[in-house]
Structures are given as C-alpha cells and as structure tokens.
N, C-alpha and C positions, 0 to 999 in steps of 0.2 A: 531608540524602540529600544526597548527588553521587550522581552516573551513570555508570557506568563506558561509557564510551562504547567502548573497544574489546569487550567482553565484549557490552556487544550486536552490533559490527557485525561482530564472529567470529561469529557464533551467527546472524545472516542467512540467510536463504532467500536459492534462486537465485529467484529469484519477485519475493520483496523487494527484492535487488536491482537486479532487470530494472530493475522501478517507480522505484530512488531515484535511479538514473540516465538517466531517461527524463526526468524530469519537475521541475520545479525549484520551491524553496517559492514558495506563494502559487496555483502551478497549484489548479483546481479539475477535482476524480477524479471519475468516473463506473464505475462497473463495468463499465458495458457501455464506454465509452470507454477504460478502460486496457486489456480482450480483446478486443477491436479494434486495436488502437495496437501491441499489445505480440503480438499473438497468443495469446495464452493459451488453453485449452482451457475451455469453458464451468466458471466454476464456478470458478476458480483467483485470475481477479481477486477475486472474494471474499475468498477464503482470505488471500491475499495479502494487501490492503488491512486487511482482521481482523485479522493477523499484528500488521502495521505499526503500527494502531490502538493494539491494545496495549502495544506495547513504547513508545509514546505519543511517532510521528516521525511519525504522519498522525493527524490529529481531524477528524472528521465536524459539518459543518458545518452539516447542514441534512439533510432526510429525506421523500422522494415518496412515496407508493404509490399502487401503481402498480394496476390491477384491468383 
C-alpha cells in the first residue's frame, strides 16, 4: 500500500503544520512542550499530536503517568 503524501499534506490542520515546521525528525515532543513553545491553547497540543500520530507522522515512544 503506498502512502499518498500529497493527500496527507493537503489535509493537514494548521496546528499540525506548525508542529511539523517547528520540529525535526528525532525531536522528543511532549504536549506541554508543544503548547508552550508554539503558544497553543491548552488541549490543542494533545489534539494535534494525536492527529499526527493517526497519520503516522509522529509516534509515541513512551508514556508517563502523572498523578
């Protein structure tokens, strides 16, 4: 199955685009880091990273539980 890159790029949300333009492959991102550095509203970092993960453009390498 080939990935239609043009279709993926055409359908990126502006928040996703900002993340992709700001960071490079190998950067470790957290919701807090993205929201702070890109001045996202609370919750927007989580949503944008979730969308990117769903498209296979970012992947989760670990998950930390905060209590």
